[in-house]
Structures are given as structure tokens and as C-alpha cells.
N, C-alpha and C positions, 0 to 999 in steps of 0.2 A: 386561576393560574393559567398563563399562556403556555400552551404546549407546542406551538408552531416550531417547526424545525428550521434552523438557520444554516445556510451554507457557510462553511469556514474556509474551504480551499477546494480548488478543482484543477485538473490538468491531465496530461497524457503521461502514462507510465507503461512499462512492459511488466508483465507478471509471469511467474513460473509456478506451476503447481508444487505443492509440498508432498511429502510421503515418498514412496518408492519410485514414483514417476519423476520426482525431482532430479534424481541422478541419472536414471535410465529412461531415455525416450521422451522426457517432458520437453515441451517447446515454450519459447518465450512468445507471449501473445500481447500485442498492443491493445491497450484499453484506455478509455476515458474514465477518470476517477472523480468522485465527489465525496468530500468529507463534511459531515454535518456536526453541529454542536452537541447533539445527543449521543455521539460516538458511532453513528452509522456511516460506514464507508461503502459506497456502492460503485460498481463499474459497469460500463456498457461497451459494446463492441464498436470499433471504428472500421469504416470501410471506405477505401479510396479517399481519405481525407475528410469524410463526413461522419459525424457521430450519429449513431442510431439511438433512438430514444429508449429502446428496449433494454432494460437492466438485465445484465447477464449474471450478476452475483452480488453478494454483499457480505460484509464482515461487521460484526458488532464489537466495537472497542469497549473495553470496560476500564474500571479504575486501575486495574493492574495490567493493562496492555502497555507494550513498549515497542520502540523501534530502535534499531542499531545498524551501523554499517557492517557489511559482510565482506571483509577482506579475504576470506577463505574461499569464496565462490569460484575463482579461477582455478583453484587447485582440485576441486571435486566435480565440477560440471564439465562434461565433454564438449558441449556446444556453447560454452560461455561466449558471449559476443565480444570478440577481441577488440572491437572499436570502442568499447565502453571502459572508462576508467573505473577502478575499484571504488573510488569515492562516490560514484553514481549509484552504487548498489546498496540496498538495505533490506532488512527483514522486519516484518511486523509480527510480533508474537502476542497472541490472545489466548485466553483459556480454552477456546474451541477451535482455533484455526491459526496456522502460520502462513504468512505470505512472503514471497521472495520477489523483490521488485528492482527495477532500475529505471533511471531517467537519462535524458540525453546529456546532462551536465551536472556537476557536483553542486552547483547552486540550487537547482531544483530539488535535488535529493535532500539537501540541508533544510530547505523550506518545508518540504513534506514532513520530515522528521520532527521539526519544531512544532508544526501544527498538530501532529499526532500527539506529541508530548503535552501541548496545551490542553487539548481535548481530554486526554487521560487525567491530567491534573485537575481539570474542572469537574470531571466525573467523581474523582476522589474527594474533592471538597464537598460536593453535593451529598455524597454518601455519609460524610461525617456530620452533616447538619441534622 
């Protein structure tokens, strides 16, 4: 059985930490993201337009992970980026971690959410086999 990881999608997004720092004092951080077919979502820091190879963190999506638009963010976050449309923001919920993200336009946000859904559905199908 081939266990090689395949890249499903990649691109730049901003993330904000979850937990108590999400509302008080958390900052939006630009990161380069890669989503793989086994559910691994990794991010690396970007610096002056250049992506560093060093992985800063990762999230393992599971069969019950999901992504949804976050229309409520402007209401609860003090430093919500006013230049960003609500349709550009979404959250990823996993059993072990929640991510709050935004992209520069709603089309990129939609693509990311669709790719995450595809990977989660694929993991669900593999689990049932």
C-alpha cells in the first residue's frame, strides 16, 4: 500500500489563535498553508514575501472535522481586520484544535472550505472501509 502524502491545496491565509487569546490580545498572523490528502494541514511563517521552509505548526483533520464561515467574528474580536469581508473568514473545527482563518477574498475562502470538506469526507470513507 502506498502511503505517500499528496498535496491537495496550498496558499496564504491569516490565522488567529483560539482560546482566551482569541478575543483578548490574539493577533492575526500571515502563514503559508498546505493541506495533504491524509488530513494533515501544516503552516509555515512567511517573511517579506518569502516562505520559510520551517513548519510552524500543524493540525490533523479527522473524519469529523469541518469548516464553516464565521459571520460573528466582527462582533467579538476587537482587532478584526476591517478590510476583510465576512465571507473571507472561516473556522476549522477538529477534535483537538480550532482554527480561525481569513483569506484575501471570498473565492479563496470557499476553495479552502471545499478542499477541507473533501479531505474530511475521504477520511470518513476510509474509516468505513
